[in-house]
PyMOL Python script that loads the backbone (N, CA, C, O; Angstrom):
from pymol import cmd

cmd.read_pdbstr("""\
ATOM      1  N   MET A   1       2.048  15.524  -8.144  1.00  0.00           N
ATOM      2  CA  MET A   1       2.244  14.203  -7.580  1.00  0.00           C
ATOM      3  C   MET A   1       2.103  14.210  -6.069  1.00  0.00           C
ATOM      4  O   MET A   1       2.205  13.148  -5.455  1.00  0.00           O
ATOM      5  N   GLY A   2       1.873  15.353  -5.439  1.00  0.00           N
ATOM      6  CA  GLY A   2       1.777  15.403  -4.004  1.00  0.00           C
ATOM      7  C   GLY A   2       0.408  15.033  -3.465  1.00  0.00           C
ATOM      8  O   GLY A   2       0.243  14.890  -2.253  1.00  0.00           O
ATOM      9  N   GLU A   3      -0.584  14.876  -4.342  1.00  0.00           N
ATOM     10  CA  GLU A   3      -1.933  14.562  -3.902  1.00  0.00           C
ATOM     11  C   GLU A   3      -2.056  13.110  -3.464  1.00  0.00           C
ATOM     12  O   GLU A   3      -1.553  12.206  -4.131  1.00  0.00           O
ATOM     13  N   ARG A   4      -2.723  12.895  -2.345  1.00  0.00           N
ATOM     14  CA  ARG A   4      -2.915  11.528  -1.831  1.00  0.00           C
ATOM     15  C   ARG A   4      -3.961  10.811  -2.683  1.00  0.00           C
ATOM     16  O   ARG A   4      -5.039  11.343  -2.948  1.00  0.00           O
ATOM     17  N   ILE A   5      -3.625   9.608  -3.100  1.00  0.00           N
ATOM     18  CA  ILE A   5      -4.526   8.775  -3.886  1.00  0.00           C
ATOM     19  C   ILE A   5      -5.004   7.659  -2.972  1.00  0.00           C
ATOM     20  O   ILE A   5      -4.196   6.992  -2.326  1.00  0.00           O
ATOM     21  N   GLY A   6      -6.300   7.454  -2.917  1.00  0.00           N
ATOM     22  CA  GLY A   6      -6.822   6.419  -2.042  1.00  0.00           C
ATOM     23  C   GLY A   6      -8.123   5.849  -2.562  1.00  0.00           C
ATOM     24  O   GLY A   6      -8.595   6.207  -3.642  1.00  0.00           O
ATOM     25  N   VAL A   7      -8.682   4.973  -1.790  1.00  0.00           N
ATOM     26  CA  VAL A   7      -9.967   4.366  -2.129  1.00  0.00           C
ATOM     27  C   VAL A   7     -10.967   4.732  -1.039  1.00  0.00           C
ATOM     28  O   VAL A   7     -10.595   4.937   0.116  1.00  0.00           O
ATOM     29  N   SER A   8     -12.235   4.811  -1.420  1.00  0.00           N
ATOM     30  CA  SER A   8     -13.277   5.134  -0.442  1.00  0.00           C
ATOM     31  C   SER A   8     -13.540   3.929   0.455  1.00  0.00           C
ATOM     32  O   SER A   8     -13.093   2.819   0.167  1.00  0.00           O
ATOM     33  N   ASP A   9     -14.260   4.157   1.528  1.00  0.00           N
ATOM     34  CA  ASP A   9     -14.596   3.064   2.441  1.00  0.00           C
ATOM     35  C   ASP A   9     -15.449   2.000   1.750  1.00  0.00           C
ATOM     36  O   ASP A   9     -15.299   0.808   2.016  1.00  0.00           O
ATOM     37  N   GLU A  10     -16.340   2.438   0.864  1.00  0.00           N
ATOM     38  CA  GLU A  10     -17.185   1.493   0.132  1.00  0.00           C
ATOM     39  C   GLU A  10     -16.350   0.620  -0.818  1.00  0.00           C
ATOM     40  O   GLU A  10     -16.574  -0.585  -0.934  1.00  0.00           O
ATOM     41  N   GLU A  11     -15.385   1.255  -1.493  1.00  0.00           N
ATOM     42  CA  GLU A  11     -14.499   0.503  -2.382  1.00  0.00           C
ATOM     43  C   GLU A  11     -13.635  -0.471  -1.594  1.00  0.00           C
ATOM     44  O   GLU A  11     -13.422  -1.607  -2.016  1.00  0.00           O
ATOM     45  N   TRP A  12     -13.138  -0.018  -0.442  1.00  0.00           N
ATOM     46  CA  TRP A  12     -12.285  -0.882   0.365  1.00  0.00           C
ATOM     47  C   TRP A  12     -13.063  -2.072   0.914  1.00  0.00           C
ATOM     48  O   TRP A  12     -12.506  -3.157   1.079  1.00  0.00           O
ATOM     49  N   ALA A  13     -14.354  -1.871   1.199  1.00  0.00           N
ATOM     50  CA  ALA A  13     -15.191  -2.973   1.694  1.00  0.00           C
ATOM     51  C   ALA A  13     -15.267  -4.095   0.657  1.00  0.00           C
ATOM     52  O   ALA A  13     -15.436  -5.259   1.022  1.00  0.00           O
ATOM     53  N   LEU A  14     -15.147  -3.765  -0.615  1.00  0.00           N
ATOM     54  CA  LEU A  14     -15.150  -4.774  -1.682  1.00  0.00           C
ATOM     55  C   LEU A  14     -13.766  -5.361  -1.932  1.00  0.00           C
ATOM     56  O   LEU A  14     -13.633  -6.562  -2.167  1.00  0.00           O
ATOM     57  N   ILE A  15     -12.734  -4.516  -1.884  1.00  0.00           N
ATOM     58  CA  ILE A  15     -11.378  -4.930  -2.224  1.00  0.00           C
ATOM     59  C   ILE A  15     -10.678  -5.640  -1.069  1.00  0.00           C
ATOM     60  O   ILE A  15     -10.014  -6.655  -1.279  1.00  0.00           O
ATOM     61  N   GLY A  16     -10.820  -5.121   0.137  1.00  0.00           N
ATOM     62  CA  GLY A  16     -10.097  -5.620   1.308  1.00  0.00           C
ATOM     63  C   GLY A  16     -10.184  -7.122   1.530  1.00  0.00           C
ATOM     64  O   GLY A  16      -9.156  -7.764   1.743  1.00  0.00           O
ATOM     65  N   PRO A  17     -11.385  -7.704   1.487  1.00  0.00           N
ATOM     66  CA  PRO A  17     -11.491  -9.147   1.725  1.00  0.00           C
ATOM     67  C   PRO A  17     -10.809 -10.011   0.653  1.00  0.00           C
ATOM     68  O   PRO A  17     -10.539 -11.188   0.889  1.00  0.00           O
ATOM     69  N   LEU A  18     -10.534  -9.438  -0.504  1.00  0.00           N
ATOM     70  CA  LEU A  18      -9.896 -10.200  -1.586  1.00  0.00           C
ATOM     71  C   LEU A  18      -8.384 -10.335  -1.389  1.00  0.00           C
ATOM     72  O   LEU A  18      -7.756 -11.214  -1.978  1.00  0.00           O
ATOM     73  N   LEU A  19      -7.804  -9.468  -0.564  1.00  0.00           N
ATOM     74  CA  LEU A  19      -6.357  -9.500  -0.336  1.00  0.00           C
ATOM     75  C   LEU A  19      -6.025 -10.506   0.758  1.00  0.00           C
ATOM     76  O   LEU A  19      -6.781 -10.646   1.718  1.00  0.00           O
ATOM     77  N   PRO A  20      -4.911 -11.201   0.625  1.00  0.00           N
ATOM     78  CA  PRO A  20      -4.537 -12.160   1.664  1.00  0.00           C
ATOM     79  C   PRO A  20      -4.185 -11.430   2.961  1.00  0.00           C
ATOM     80  O   PRO A  20      -3.618 -10.338   2.920  1.00  0.00           O
ATOM     81  N   PRO A  21      -4.515 -12.024   4.111  1.00  0.00           N
ATOM     82  CA  PRO A  21      -4.157 -11.380   5.376  1.00  0.00           C
ATOM     83  C   PRO A  21      -2.646 -11.357   5.533  1.00  0.00           C
ATOM     84  O   PRO A  21      -1.947 -12.278   5.112  1.00  0.00           O
ATOM     85  N   GLU A  22      -2.163 -10.300   6.138  1.00  0.00           N
ATOM     86  CA  GLU A  22      -0.724 -10.137   6.321  1.00  0.00           C
ATOM     87  C   GLU A  22      -0.386 -10.415   7.778  1.00  0.00           C
ATOM     88  O   GLU A  22      -1.086  -9.952   8.678  1.00  0.00           O
ATOM     89  N   HIS A  23       0.666 -11.157   8.010  1.00  0.00           N
ATOM     90  CA  HIS A  23       1.116 -11.480   9.350  1.00  0.00           C
ATOM     91  C   HIS A  23       2.413 -10.735   9.622  1.00  0.00           C
ATOM     92  O   HIS A  23       3.186 -10.473   8.700  1.00  0.00           O
ATOM     93  N   GLY A  24       2.652 -10.395  10.871  1.00  0.00           N
ATOM     94  CA  GLY A  24       3.874  -9.696  11.248  1.00  0.00           C
ATOM     95  C   GLY A  24       5.099 -10.562  10.984  1.00  0.00           C
ATOM     96  O   GLY A  24       5.030 -11.791  10.999  1.00  0.00           O
ATOM     97  N   ARG A  25       6.197  -9.906  10.749  1.00  0.00           N
ATOM     98  CA  ARG A  25       7.457 -10.591  10.515  1.00  0.00           C
ATOM     99  C   ARG A  25       8.331 -10.433  11.756  1.00  0.00           C
ATOM    100  O   ARG A  25       8.771  -9.324  12.060  1.00  0.00           O
ATOM    101  N   GLY A  26       8.584 -11.503  12.463  1.00  0.00           N
ATOM    102  CA  GLY A  26       9.429 -11.426  13.652  1.00  0.00           C
ATOM    103  C   GLY A  26       8.786 -10.587  14.737  1.00  0.00           C
ATOM    104  O   GLY A  26       7.674 -10.882  15.175  1.00  0.00           O
ATOM    105  N   CYS A  27       9.468  -9.555  15.171  1.00  0.00           N
ATOM    106  CA  CYS A  27       8.958  -8.729  16.265  1.00  0.00           C
ATOM    107  C   CYS A  27       8.112  -7.558  15.762  1.00  0.00           C
ATOM    108  O   CYS A  27       7.539  -6.828  16.571  1.00  0.00           O
ATOM    109  N   ARG A  28       8.023  -7.364  14.430  1.00  0.00           N
ATOM    110  CA  ARG A  28       7.262  -6.245  13.896  1.00  0.00           C
ATOM    111  C   ARG A  28       5.843  -6.668  13.546  1.00  0.00           C
ATOM    112  O   ARG A  28       5.656  -7.705  12.910  1.00  0.00           O
ATOM    113  N   PRO A  29       4.834  -5.891  13.944  1.00  0.00           N
ATOM    114  CA  PRO A  29       3.462  -6.232  13.564  1.00  0.00           C
ATOM    115  C   PRO A  29       3.229  -5.925  12.085  1.00  0.00           C
ATOM    116  O   PRO A  29       3.942  -5.119  11.487  1.00  0.00           O
ATOM    117  N   ALA A  30       2.232  -6.573  11.513  1.00  0.00           N
ATOM    118  CA  ALA A  30       1.895  -6.344  10.109  1.00  0.00           C
ATOM    119  C   ALA A  30       1.306  -4.952   9.937  1.00  0.00           C
ATOM    120  O   ALA A  30       0.595  -4.455  10.810  1.00  0.00           O
ATOM    121  N   GLY A  31       1.607  -4.332   8.808  1.00  0.00           N
ATOM    122  CA  GLY A  31       1.041  -3.027   8.496  1.00  0.00           C
ATOM    123  C   GLY A  31      -0.354  -3.166   7.919  1.00  0.00           C
ATOM    124  O   GLY A  31      -0.809  -4.271   7.622  1.00  0.00           O
ATOM    125  N   ASP A  32      -1.017  -2.054   7.766  1.00  0.00           N
ATOM    126  CA  ASP A  32      -2.376  -2.019   7.258  1.00  0.00           C
ATOM    127  C   ASP A  32      -2.401  -2.301   5.756  1.00  0.00           C
ATOM    128  O   ASP A  32      -1.716  -1.625   4.989  1.00  0.00           O
ATOM    129  N   ASN A  33      -3.184  -3.293   5.333  1.00  0.00           N
ATOM    130  CA  ASN A  33      -3.281  -3.632   3.917  1.00  0.00           C
ATOM    131  C   ASN A  33      -3.770  -2.457   3.080  1.00  0.00           C
ATOM    132  O   ASN A  33      -3.310  -2.262   1.955  1.00  0.00           O
ATOM    133  N   ARG A  34      -4.692  -1.678   3.618  1.00  0.00           N
ATOM    134  CA  ARG A  34      -5.254  -0.568   2.853  1.00  0.00           C
ATOM    135  C   ARG A  34      -4.179   0.464   2.521  1.00  0.00           C
ATOM    136  O   ARG A  34      -4.104   0.947   1.392  1.00  0.00           O
ATOM    137  N   ARG A  35      -3.368   0.792   3.485  1.00  0.00           N
ATOM    138  CA  ARG A  35      -2.304   1.780   3.269  1.00  0.00           C
ATOM    139  C   ARG A  35      -1.337   1.318   2.185  1.00  0.00           C
ATOM    140  O   ARG A  35      -0.960   2.104   1.315  1.00  0.00           O
ATOM    141  N   TYR A  36      -0.935   0.057   2.230  1.00  0.00           N
ATOM    142  CA  TYR A  36      -0.024  -0.466   1.216  1.00  0.00           C
ATOM    143  C   TYR A  36      -0.695  -0.522  -0.154  1.00  0.00           C
ATOM    144  O   TYR A  36      -0.072  -0.212  -1.170  1.00  0.00           O
ATOM    145  N   PHE A  37      -1.960  -0.918  -0.176  1.00  0.00           N
ATOM    146  CA  PHE A  37      -2.702  -0.974  -1.433  1.00  0.00           C
ATOM    147  C   PHE A  37      -2.774   0.409  -2.077  1.00  0.00           C
ATOM    148  O   PHE A  37      -2.571   0.555  -3.282  1.00  0.00           O
ATOM    149  N   GLU A  38      -3.064   1.417  -1.265  1.00  0.00           N
ATOM    150  CA  GLU A  38      -3.126   2.778  -1.787  1.00  0.00           C
ATOM    151  C   GLU A  38      -1.757   3.243  -2.303  1.00  0.00           C
ATOM    152  O   GLU A  38      -1.681   3.996  -3.274  1.00  0.00           O
ATOM    153  N   GLY A  39      -0.688   2.798  -1.659  1.00  0.00           N
ATOM    154  CA  GLY A  39       0.655   3.106  -2.159  1.00  0.00           C
ATOM    155  C   GLY A  39       0.907   2.485  -3.522  1.00  0.00           C
ATOM    156  O   GLY A  39       1.529   3.101  -4.387  1.00  0.00           O
ATOM    157  N   MET A  40       0.420   1.257  -3.713  1.00  0.00           N
ATOM    158  CA  MET A  40       0.563   0.592  -5.012  1.00  0.00           C
ATOM    159  C   MET A  40      -0.247   1.317  -6.082  1.00  0.00           C
ATOM    160  O   MET A  40       0.203   1.451  -7.219  1.00  0.00           O
ATOM    161  N   ILE A  41      -1.438   1.783  -5.720  1.00  0.00           N
ATOM    162  CA  ILE A  41      -2.265   2.551  -6.658  1.00  0.00           C
ATOM    163  C   ILE A  41      -1.551   3.853  -7.026  1.00  0.00           C
ATOM    164  O   ILE A  41      -1.559   4.261  -8.187  1.00  0.00           O
ATOM    165  N   TRP A  42      -0.934   4.505  -6.032  1.00  0.00           N
ATOM    166  CA  TRP A  42      -0.200   5.739  -6.295  1.00  0.00           C
ATOM    167  C   TRP A  42       0.917   5.485  -7.306  1.00  0.00           C
ATOM    168  O   TRP A  42       1.126   6.268  -8.232  1.00  0.00           O
ATOM    169  N   MET A  43       1.627   4.379  -7.110  1.00  0.00           N
ATOM    170  CA  MET A  43       2.718   4.041  -8.030  1.00  0.00           C
ATOM    171  C   MET A  43       2.196   3.820  -9.445  1.00  0.00           C
ATOM    172  O   MET A  43       2.790   4.298 -10.411  1.00  0.00           O
ATOM    173  N   ALA A  44       1.089   3.099  -9.566  1.00  0.00           N
ATOM    174  CA  ALA A  44       0.519   2.811 -10.886  1.00  0.00           C
ATOM    175  C   ALA A  44       0.055   4.091 -11.585  1.00  0.00           C
ATOM    176  O   ALA A  44       0.228   4.237 -12.795  1.00  0.00           O
ATOM    177  N   ARG A  45      -0.524   5.004 -10.833  1.00  0.00           N
ATOM    178  CA  ARG A  45      -1.045   6.234 -11.436  1.00  0.00           C
ATOM    179  C   ARG A  45       0.040   7.255 -11.726  1.00  0.00           C
ATOM    180  O   ARG A  45      -0.060   8.007 -12.695  1.00  0.00           O
ATOM    181  N   SER A  46       1.086   7.290 -10.890  1.00  0.00           N
ATOM    182  CA  SER A  46       2.104   8.326 -11.065  1.00  0.00           C
ATOM    183  C   SER A  46       3.215   7.905 -12.021  1.00  0.00           C
ATOM    184  O   SER A  46       3.786   8.742 -12.720  1.00  0.00           O
ATOM    185  N   GLY A  47       3.521   6.612 -12.055  1.00  0.00           N
ATOM    186  CA  GLY A  47       4.613   6.144 -12.895  1.00  0.00           C
ATOM    187  C   GLY A  47       5.985   6.516 -12.332  1.00  0.00           C
ATOM    188  O   GLY A  47       6.985   6.461 -13.048  1.00  0.00           O
ATOM    189  N   ALA A  48       6.035   6.890 -11.068  1.00  0.00           N
ATOM    190  CA  ALA A  48       7.290   7.311 -10.443  1.00  0.00           C
ATOM    191  C   ALA A  48       8.128   6.095 -10.047  1.00  0.00           C
ATOM    192  O   ALA A  48       7.667   4.956 -10.125  1.00  0.00           O
ATOM    193  N   GLN A  49       9.344   6.351  -9.631  1.00  0.00           N
ATOM    194  CA  GLN A  49      10.201   5.297  -9.100  1.00  0.00           C
ATOM    195  C   GLN A  49       9.738   4.964  -7.683  1.00  0.00           C
ATOM    196  O   GLN A  49       9.177   5.810  -6.986  1.00  0.00           O
ATOM    197  N   TRP A  50       9.981   3.732  -7.273  1.00  0.00           N
ATOM    198  CA  TRP A  50       9.545   3.288  -5.953  1.00  0.00           C
ATOM    199  C   TRP A  50      10.104   4.174  -4.847  1.00  0.00           C
ATOM    200  O   TRP A  50       9.408   4.447  -3.868  1.00  0.00           O
ATOM    201  N   ARG A  51      11.328   4.621  -4.982  1.00  0.00           N
ATOM    202  CA  ARG A  51      11.968   5.428  -3.936  1.00  0.00           C
ATOM    203  C   ARG A  51      11.305   6.790  -3.763  1.00  0.00           C
ATOM    204  O   ARG A  51      11.538   7.462  -2.758  1.00  0.00           O
ATOM    205  N   LEU A  52      10.481   7.210  -4.727  1.00  0.00           N
ATOM    206  CA  LEU A  52       9.800   8.504  -4.643  1.00  0.00           C
ATOM    207  C   LEU A  52       8.405   8.397  -4.029  1.00  0.00           C
ATOM    208  O   LEU A  52       7.668   9.383  -3.990  1.00  0.00           O
ATOM    209  N   LEU A  53       8.040   7.215  -3.554  1.00  0.00           N
ATOM    210  CA  LEU A  53       6.740   7.015  -2.923  1.00  0.00           C
ATOM    211  C   LEU A  53       6.635   7.895  -1.681  1.00  0.00           C
ATOM    212  O   LEU A  53       7.520   7.852  -0.827  1.00  0.00           O
ATOM    213  N   PRO A  54       5.562   8.700  -1.561  1.00  0.00           N
ATOM    214  CA  PRO A  54       5.414   9.562  -0.381  1.00  0.00           C
ATOM    215  C   PRO A  54       5.341   8.746   0.910  1.00  0.00           C
ATOM    216  O   PRO A  54       4.869   7.609   0.912  1.00  0.00           O
ATOM    217  N   ASP A  55       5.807   9.330   1.988  1.00  0.00           N
ATOM    218  CA  ASP A  55       5.834   8.662   3.290  1.00  0.00           C
ATOM    219  C   ASP A  55       4.433   8.331   3.808  1.00  0.00           C
ATOM    220  O   ASP A  55       4.291   7.495   4.701  1.00  0.00           O
ATOM    221  N   ASP A  56       3.402   8.972   3.264  1.00  0.00           N
ATOM    222  CA  ASP A  56       2.021   8.693   3.691  1.00  0.00           C
ATOM    223  C   ASP A  56       1.656   7.228   3.508  1.00  0.00           C
ATOM    224  O   ASP A  56       0.793   6.713   4.219  1.00  0.00           O
ATOM    225  N   TYR A  57       2.291   6.559   2.579  1.00  0.00           N
ATOM    226  CA  TYR A  57       1.957   5.180   2.248  1.00  0.00           C
ATOM    227  C   TYR A  57       2.875   4.163   2.927  1.00  0.00           C
ATOM    228  O   TYR A  57       2.720   2.961   2.714  1.00  0.00           O
ATOM    229  N   GLY A  58       3.803   4.615   3.719  1.00  0.00           N
ATOM    230  CA  GLY A  58       4.743   3.724   4.382  1.00  0.00           C
ATOM    231  C   GLY A  58       6.095   3.774   3.687  1.00  0.00           C
ATOM    232  O   GLY A  58       6.293   4.531   2.736  1.00  0.00           O
ATOM    233  N   LYS A  59       7.013   2.963   4.172  1.00  0.00           N
ATOM    234  CA  LYS A  59       8.342   2.910   3.570  1.00  0.00           C
ATOM    235  C   LYS A  59       8.235   2.304   2.171  1.00  0.00           C
ATOM    236  O   LYS A  59       7.522   1.322   1.964  1.00  0.00           O
ATOM    237  N   TRP A  60       8.945   2.893   1.222  1.00  0.00           N
ATOM    238  CA  TRP A  60       8.830   2.451  -0.164  1.00  0.00           C
ATOM    239  C   TRP A  60       9.202   0.981  -0.307  1.00  0.00           C
ATOM    240  O   TRP A  60       8.585   0.258  -1.089  1.00  0.00           O
ATOM    241  N   ASN A  61      10.206   0.535   0.444  1.00  0.00           N
ATOM    242  CA  ASN A  61      10.660  -0.844   0.306  1.00  0.00           C
ATOM    243  C   ASN A  61       9.609  -1.827   0.838  1.00  0.00           C
ATOM    244  O   ASN A  61       9.443  -2.914   0.284  1.00  0.00           O
ATOM    245  N   SER A  62       8.915  -1.455   1.890  1.00  0.00           N
ATOM    246  CA  SER A  62       7.859  -2.311   2.432  1.00  0.00           C
ATOM    247  C   SER A  62       6.709  -2.439   1.446  1.00  0.00           C
ATOM    248  O   SER A  62       6.172  -3.528   1.241  1.00  0.00           O
ATOM    249  N   VAL A  63       6.331  -1.312   0.834  1.00  0.00           N
ATOM    250  CA  VAL A  63       5.250  -1.340  -0.159  1.00  0.00           C
ATOM    251  C   VAL A  63       5.683  -2.167  -1.364  1.00  0.00           C
ATOM    252  O   VAL A  63       4.895  -2.952  -1.892  1.00  0.00           O
ATOM    253  N   PHE A  64       6.924  -1.998  -1.799  1.00  0.00           N
ATOM    254  CA  PHE A  64       7.425  -2.759  -2.942  1.00  0.00           C
ATOM    255  C   PHE A  64       7.431  -4.258  -2.665  1.00  0.00           C
ATOM    256  O   PHE A  64       7.022  -5.045  -3.519  1.00  0.00           O
ATOM    257  N   ARG A  65       7.897  -4.665  -1.468  1.00  0.00           N
ATOM    258  CA  ARG A  65       7.929  -6.094  -1.146  1.00  0.00           C
ATOM    259  C   ARG A  65       6.518  -6.677  -1.093  1.00  0.00           C
ATOM    260  O   ARG A  65       6.294  -7.800  -1.546  1.00  0.00           O
ATOM    261  N   ARG A  66       5.578  -5.930  -0.547  1.00  0.00           N
ATOM    262  CA  ARG A  66       4.196  -6.400  -0.509  1.00  0.00           C
ATOM    263  C   ARG A  66       3.642  -6.497  -1.926  1.00  0.00           C
ATOM    264  O   ARG A  66       2.912  -7.438  -2.238  1.00  0.00           O
ATOM    265  N   TYR A  67       3.978  -5.541  -2.785  1.00  0.00           N
ATOM    266  CA  TYR A  67       3.549  -5.562  -4.196  1.00  0.00           C
ATOM    267  C   TYR A  67       4.119  -6.811  -4.895  1.00  0.00           C
ATOM    268  O   TYR A  67       3.412  -7.492  -5.638  1.00  0.00           O
ATOM    269  N   ARG A  68       5.387  -7.093  -4.651  1.00  0.00           N
ATOM    270  CA  ARG A  68       6.018  -8.256  -5.278  1.00  0.00           C
ATOM    271  C   ARG A  68       5.353  -9.561  -4.859  1.00  0.00           C
ATOM    272  O   ARG A  68       5.194 -10.467  -5.677  1.00  0.00           O
ATOM    273  N   ARG A  69       4.962  -9.664  -3.581  1.00  0.00           N
ATOM    274  CA  ARG A  69       4.299 -10.877  -3.096  1.00  0.00           C
ATOM    275  C   ARG A  69       2.924 -10.993  -3.705  1.00  0.00           C
ATOM    276  O   ARG A  69       2.202 -11.950  -3.423  1.00  0.00           O
TER     277      ARG A  69
END
""", "prot")
cmd.dss("prot")
cmd.show_as("cartoon", "prot")
cmd.util.cbc("prot")
cmd.orient("prot")
């Protein structure tokens, strides 16, 4: 489960425009959609609990909230 799961640049060129743009909340800037998307893919492929999401994808709670939206 330690292997990073991601999408290629060509795949992201197709997927990225389909996702809604993210705006910062208060004083924090918005995170990168690609990083959060890859975290969601990791969750789907691994079947792990959200709290076990590797730090490479950002904070688990941030990825979860973006997934819920």
